[in-house]
N, CA, C and O atoms as a GROMACS GRO file, in nm:
protein
  272
    1MET      N    1   1.461   7.044  -0.024
    1MET     CA    2   1.378   7.157  -0.059
    1MET      C    3   1.468   7.272  -0.102
    1MET      O    4   1.576   7.291  -0.047
    2GLN      N    5   1.423   7.348  -0.199
    2GLN     CA    6   1.502   7.459  -0.248
    2GLN      C    7   1.504   7.573  -0.149
    2GLN      O    8   1.410   7.592  -0.072
    3LEU      N    9   1.613   7.648  -0.154
    3LEU     CA   10   1.632   7.758  -0.060
    3LEU      C   11   1.522   7.862  -0.072
    3LEU      O   12   1.475   7.913   0.030
    4ARG      N   13   1.481   7.895  -0.192
    4ARG     CA   14   1.380   8.001  -0.208
    4ARG      C   15   1.248   7.963  -0.144
    4ARG      O   16   1.176   8.050  -0.094
    5ASN      N   17   1.212   7.833  -0.145
    5ASN     CA   18   1.089   7.789  -0.079
    5ASN      C   19   1.098   7.805   0.072
    5ASN      O   20   0.999   7.842   0.137
    6VAL      N   21   1.215   7.779   0.129
    6VAL     CA   22   1.236   7.798   0.272
    6VAL      C   23   1.225   7.946   0.306
    6VAL      O   24   1.163   7.983   0.406
    7LEU      N   25   1.285   8.032   0.224
    7LEU     CA   26   1.279   8.177   0.248
    7LEU      C   27   1.135   8.228   0.240
    7LEU      O   28   1.095   8.312   0.321
    8LYS      N   29   1.057   8.178   0.144
    8LYS     CA   30   0.917   8.219   0.133
    8LYS      C   31   0.838   8.178   0.257
    8LYS      O   32   0.756   8.255   0.307
    9GLU      N   33   0.863   8.057   0.305
    9GLU     CA   34   0.792   8.010   0.424
    9GLU      C   35   0.826   8.093   0.547
    9GLU      O   36   0.738   8.122   0.628
   10LEU      N   37   0.953   8.131   0.561
   10LEU     CA   38   0.993   8.214   0.675
   10LEU      C   39   0.928   8.351   0.668
   10LEU      O   40   0.882   8.404   0.770
   11GLN      N   41   0.922   8.410   0.548
   11GLN     CA   42   0.859   8.541   0.532
   11GLN      C   43   0.709   8.532   0.558
   11GLN      O   44   0.650   8.626   0.612
   12LYS      N   45   0.647   8.420   0.520
   12LYS     CA   46   0.504   8.401   0.544
   12LYS      C   47   0.475   8.395   0.694
   12LYS      O   48   0.367   8.434   0.738
   13GLN      N   49   0.571   8.346   0.773
   13GLN     CA   50   0.556   8.340   0.918
   13GLN      C   51   0.583   8.474   0.985
   13GLN      O   52   0.573   8.484   1.107
   14GLY      N   53   0.617   8.575   0.908
   14GLY     CA   54   0.639   8.709   0.962
   14GLY      C   55   0.779   8.733   1.014
   14GLY      O   56   0.800   8.825   1.094
   15LEU      N   57   0.876   8.653   0.971
   15LEU     CA   58   1.014   8.670   1.015
   15LEU      C   59   1.091   8.755   0.915
   15LEU      O   60   1.069   8.744   0.794
   16GLN      N   61   1.180   8.839   0.965
   16GLN     CA   62   1.263   8.923   0.880
   16GLN      C   63   1.395   8.852   0.857
   16GLN      O   64   1.463   8.817   0.953
   17ILE      N   65   1.432   8.831   0.732
   17ILE     CA   66   1.555   8.760   0.698
   17ILE      C   67   1.669   8.861   0.693
   17ILE      O   68   1.665   8.958   0.618
   18ILE      N   69   1.772   8.836   0.775
   18ILE     CA   70   1.888   8.925   0.782
   18ILE      C   71   1.991   8.884   0.678
   18ILE      O   72   2.040   8.967   0.601
   19SER      N   73   2.025   8.754   0.676
   19SER     CA   74   2.125   8.706   0.579
   19SER      C   75   2.110   8.556   0.562
   19SER      O   76   2.048   8.488   0.644
   20SER      N   77   2.170   8.506   0.455
   20SER     CA   78   2.178   8.362   0.434
   20SER      C   79   2.310   8.334   0.366
   20SER      O   80   2.356   8.411   0.281
   21HIS      N   81   2.371   8.223   0.403
   21HIS     CA   82   2.496   8.183   0.341
   21HIS      C   83   2.506   8.032   0.343
   21HIS      O   84   2.439   7.966   0.422
   22LYS      N   85   2.590   7.979   0.258
   22LYS     CA   86   2.609   7.836   0.247
   22LYS      C   87   2.705   7.791   0.355
   22LYS      O   88   2.818   7.838   0.362
   23GLY      N   89   2.659   7.699   0.440
   23GLY     CA   90   2.744   7.640   0.542
   23GLY      C   91   2.818   7.521   0.484
   23GLY      O   92   2.830   7.509   0.362
   24PHE      N   93   2.869   7.434   0.569
   24PHE     CA   94   2.945   7.318   0.524
   24PHE      C   95   2.860   7.224   0.440
   24PHE      O   96   2.902   7.182   0.332
   25SER      N   97   2.741   7.191   0.489
   25SER     CA   98   2.657   7.097   0.416
   25SER      C   99   2.515   7.148   0.392
   25SER      O  100   2.436   7.081   0.325
   26ARG      N  101   2.481   7.264   0.443
   26ARG     CA  102   2.346   7.319   0.426
   26ARG      C  103   2.352   7.471   0.439
   26ARG      O  104   2.454   7.526   0.480
   27HIS      N  105   2.243   7.537   0.405
   27HIS     CA  106   2.237   7.682   0.415
   27HIS      C  107   2.210   7.724   0.559
   27HIS      O  108   2.141   7.655   0.633
   28VAL      N  109   2.265   7.839   0.596
   28VAL     CA  110   2.241   7.899   0.727
   28VAL      C  111   2.168   8.030   0.702
   28VAL      O  112   2.217   8.118   0.631
   29ILE      N  113   2.050   8.043   0.761
   29ILE     CA  114   1.966   8.160   0.741
   29ILE      C  115   1.947   8.230   0.875
   29ILE      O  116   1.901   8.169   0.971
   30GLU      N  117   1.984   8.357   0.881
   30GLU     CA  118   1.969   8.436   1.004
   30GLU      C  119   1.842   8.520   0.992
   30GLU      O  120   1.823   8.592   0.894
   31VAL      N  121   1.755   8.510   1.094
   31VAL     CA  122   1.628   8.583   1.093
   31VAL      C  123   1.606   8.653   1.226
   31VAL      O  124   1.664   8.615   1.328
   32THR      N  125   1.522   8.756   1.224
   32THR     CA  126   1.475   8.818   1.348
   32THR      C  127   1.325   8.798   1.354
   32THR      O  128   1.258   8.788   1.251
   33GLY      N  129   1.274   8.791   1.472
   33GLY     CA  130   1.132   8.768   1.493
   33GLY      C  131   1.114   8.685   1.618
   33GLY      O  132   1.211   8.656   1.689
   34LYS      N  133   0.993   8.646   1.646
   34LYS     CA  134   0.962   8.569   1.766
   34LYS      C  135   1.002   8.423   1.746
   34LYS      O  136   0.945   8.353   1.663
   35ALA      N  137   1.100   8.379   1.824
   35ALA     CA  138   1.146   8.241   1.818
   35ALA      C  139   1.062   8.155   1.912
   35ALA      O  140   1.017   8.204   2.016
   36PRO      N  141   1.041   8.029   1.878
   36PRO     CA  142   0.971   7.940   1.970
   36PRO      C  143   1.046   7.928   2.102
   36PRO      O  144   1.169   7.921   2.104
   37ALA      N  145   0.974   7.926   2.213
   37ALA     CA  146   1.035   7.928   2.346
   37ALA      C  147   1.110   7.801   2.380
   37ALA      O  148   1.198   7.803   2.466
   38HIS      N  149   1.078   7.690   2.315
   38HIS     CA  150   1.143   7.563   2.349
   38HIS      C  151   1.284   7.549   2.292
   38HIS      O  152   1.355   7.454   2.326
   39LEU      N  153   1.325   7.640   2.205
   39LEU     CA  154   1.459   7.633   2.146
   39LEU      C  155   1.564   7.678   2.247
   39LEU      O  156   1.540   7.771   2.324
   40PRO      N  157   1.681   7.613   2.248
   40PRO     CA  158   1.786   7.653   2.342
   40PRO      C  159   1.847   7.788   2.303
   40PRO      O  160   1.850   7.824   2.185
   41VAL      N  161   1.894   7.861   2.402
   41VAL     CA  162   1.959   7.990   2.378
   41VAL      C  163   2.110   7.968   2.381
   41VAL      O  164   2.163   7.914   2.478
   42LEU      N  165   2.179   8.011   2.276
   42LEU     CA  166   2.324   8.001   2.268
   42LEU      C  167   2.382   8.141   2.259
   42LEU      O  168   2.318   8.232   2.208
   43THR      N  169   2.503   8.157   2.308
   43THR     CA  170   2.573   8.284   2.296
   43THR      C  171   2.686   8.266   2.195
   43THR      O  172   2.767   8.174   2.208
   44GLU      N  173   2.691   8.353   2.096
   44GLU     CA  174   2.796   8.345   1.995
   44GLU      C  175   2.858   8.482   1.974
   44GLU      O  176   2.797   8.584   2.005
   45THR      N  177   2.979   8.482   1.922
   45THR     CA  178   3.047   8.606   1.889
   45THR      C  179   3.063   8.613   1.738
   45THR      O  180   3.117   8.521   1.676
   46LYS      N  181   3.016   8.722   1.679
   46LYS     CA  182   3.026   8.741   1.535
   46LYS      C  183   3.070   8.885   1.510
   46LYS      O  184   3.007   8.979   1.559
   47ASN      N  185   3.176   8.901   1.435
   47ASN     CA  186   3.231   9.033   1.404
   47ASN      C  187   3.263   9.112   1.531
   47ASN      O  188   3.244   9.234   1.536
   48GLY      N  189   3.312   9.042   1.633
   48GLY     CA  190   3.351   9.108   1.757
   48GLY      C  191   3.238   9.142   1.851
   48GLY      O  192   3.262   9.198   1.958
   49GLN      N  193   3.114   9.109   1.815
   49GLN     CA  194   2.999   9.138   1.900
   49GLN      C  195   2.940   9.007   1.951
   49GLN      O  196   2.928   8.910   1.877
   50THR      N  197   2.904   9.005   2.078
   50THR     CA  198   2.842   8.888   2.139
   50THR      C  199   2.691   8.904   2.128
   50THR      O  200   2.636   9.010   2.156
   51ARG      N  201   2.624   8.795   2.088
   51ARG     CA  202   2.479   8.799   2.074
   51ARG      C  203   2.420   8.664   2.115
   51ARG      O  204   2.489   8.562   2.114
   52GLN      N  205   2.293   8.666   2.150
   52GLN     CA  206   2.224   8.543   2.186
   52GLN      C  207   2.138   8.498   2.068
   52GLN      O  208   2.065   8.578   2.009
   53VAL      N  209   2.148   8.369   2.035
   53VAL     CA  210   2.075   8.315   1.921
   53VAL      C  211   2.002   8.188   1.962
   53VAL      O  212   2.037   8.124   2.062
   54ARG      N  213   1.902   8.151   1.885
   54ARG     CA  214   1.828   8.026   1.902
   54ARG      C  215   1.832   7.951   1.769
   54ARG      O  216   1.769   7.994   1.673
   55PRO      N  217   1.906   7.839   1.763
   55PRO     CA  218   1.914   7.764   1.637
   55PRO      C  219   1.795   7.668   1.620
   55PRO      O  220   1.741   7.617   1.718
   56ALA      N  221   1.757   7.645   1.494
   56ALA     CA  222   1.651   7.550   1.461
   56ALA      C  223   1.677   7.497   1.320
   56ALA      O  224   1.764   7.549   1.250
   57LYS      N  225   1.602   7.396   1.279
   57LYS     CA  226   1.611   7.344   1.144
   57LYS      C  227   1.475   7.353   1.078
   57LYS      O  228   1.372   7.333   1.142
   58LEU      N  229   1.474   7.384   0.949
   58LEU     CA  230   1.352   7.388   0.870
   58LEU      C  231   1.384   7.327   0.735
   58LEU      O  232   1.465   7.382   0.660
   59HIS      N  233   1.321   7.216   0.703
   59HIS     CA  234   1.342   7.147   0.576
   59HIS      C  235   1.490   7.121   0.548
   59HIS      O  236   1.536   7.135   0.435
   60GLY      N  237   1.565   7.083   0.651
   60GLY     CA  238   1.706   7.050   0.635
   60GLY      C  239   1.800   7.169   0.635
   60GLY      O  240   1.921   7.151   0.626
   61GLN      N  241   1.748   7.291   0.644
   61GLN     CA  242   1.831   7.410   0.647
   61GLN      C  243   1.837   7.460   0.792
   61GLN      O  244   1.745   7.437   0.870
   62ILE      N  245   1.946   7.528   0.827
   62ILE     CA  246   1.964   7.579   0.963
   62ILE      C  247   1.909   7.722   0.970
   62ILE      O  248   1.947   7.809   0.892
   63ILE      N  249   1.820   7.743   1.065
   63ILE     CA  250   1.761   7.875   1.088
   63ILE      C  251   1.815   7.925   1.222
   63ILE      O  252   1.808   7.853   1.322
   64ILE      N  253   1.868   8.048   1.225
   64ILE     CA  254   1.919   8.106   1.348
   64ILE      C  255   1.836   8.229   1.381
   64ILE      O  256   1.836   8.328   1.307
   65PHE      N  257   1.763   8.222   1.493
   65PHE     CA  258   1.683   8.336   1.539
   65PHE      C  259   1.775   8.426   1.620
   65PHE      O  260   1.834   8.382   1.719
   66ILE      N  261   1.787   8.551   1.580
   66ILE     CA  262   1.871   8.649   1.648
   66ILE      C  263   1.789   8.719   1.755
   66ILE      O  264   1.686   8.778   1.726
   67GLU      N  265   1.835   8.712   1.879
   67GLU     CA  266   1.768   8.780   1.990
   67GLU      C  267   1.818   8.924   1.994
   67GLU      O  268   1.939   8.948   2.002
   68ARG      N  269   1.728   9.019   1.989
   68ARG     CA  270   1.768   9.160   1.993
   68ARG      C  271   1.718   9.224   2.118
   68ARG      O  272   1.741   9.343   2.140
   0.00000   0.00000   0.00000
Protein backbone atom coordinates (compact mmCIF):
# COMPACT_ATOMS: atom_id res chain seq x y z
CA MET A 1 0.00 0.00 0.00
CA GLN A 2 1.25 3.48 -0.78
CA LEU A 3 2.41 5.71 2.01
CA ARG A 4 -0.10 8.47 1.29
CA ASN A 5 -3.01 6.02 1.72
CA VAL A 6 -1.67 5.00 5.13
CA LEU A 7 -1.31 8.67 6.12
CA LYS A 8 -4.90 9.41 5.02
CA GLU A 9 -6.21 6.49 7.06
CA LEU A 10 -4.33 7.64 10.17
CA GLN A 11 -5.69 11.18 9.81
CA LYS A 12 -9.20 9.78 9.33
CA GLN A 13 -8.81 8.01 12.69
CA GLY A 14 -8.08 11.38 14.33
CA LEU A 15 -4.34 10.87 14.86
CA GLN A 16 -1.86 13.72 14.48
CA ILE A 17 1.16 12.79 12.35
CA ILE A 18 4.42 14.11 13.81
CA SER A 19 6.91 12.70 11.29
CA SER A 20 7.57 9.91 8.84
CA HIS A 21 10.82 8.54 7.51
CA LYS A 22 12.05 5.56 5.57
CA GLY A 23 13.34 2.77 7.78
CA PHE A 24 15.42 -0.20 6.67
CA SER A 25 12.63 -1.98 4.82
CA ARG A 26 9.47 0.07 5.50
CA HIS A 27 8.31 3.53 6.51
CA VAL A 28 8.19 4.59 10.16
CA ILE A 29 5.38 7.00 11.01
CA GLU A 30 5.26 8.77 14.38
CA VAL A 31 1.80 9.85 15.56
CA THR A 32 0.13 11.24 18.66
CA GLY A 33 -3.35 10.28 19.74
CA LYS A 34 -5.10 7.51 21.62
CA ALA A 35 -3.21 4.25 21.14
CA PRO A 36 -4.95 0.89 21.55
CA ALA A 37 -4.44 -0.41 25.09
CA HIS A 38 -3.29 -3.87 24.00
CA LEU A 39 -0.07 -2.53 22.44
CA PRO A 40 3.12 -2.94 24.49
CA VAL A 41 4.77 0.15 25.96
CA LEU A 42 8.45 0.64 25.11
CA THR A 43 10.87 3.25 26.38
CA GLU A 44 13.19 4.81 23.81
CA THR A 45 15.68 7.65 23.75
CA LYS A 46 15.57 10.06 20.81
CA ASN A 47 17.61 13.26 20.59
CA GLY A 48 18.66 12.85 24.22
CA GLN A 49 15.09 12.64 25.53
CA THR A 50 13.48 9.51 26.93
CA ARG A 51 9.90 8.83 25.89
CA GLN A 52 7.36 6.03 26.02
CA VAL A 53 6.02 4.70 22.73
CA ARG A 54 3.62 2.00 21.53
CA PRO A 55 4.63 0.38 18.21
CA ALA A 56 2.10 -1.11 15.76
CA LYS A 57 1.86 -2.06 12.08
CA LEU A 58 -0.63 -0.78 9.52
CA HIS A 59 -0.58 -2.13 5.97
CA GLY A 60 3.06 -3.20 6.36
CA GLN A 61 4.23 0.18 7.68
CA ILE A 62 5.40 0.78 11.26
CA ILE A 63 3.28 3.17 13.31
CA ILE A 64 4.71 4.54 16.57
CA PHE A 65 2.24 6.08 19.02
CA ILE A 66 4.01 8.72 21.13
CA GLU A 67 2.83 8.86 24.74
CA ARG A 68 2.75 12.45 25.98
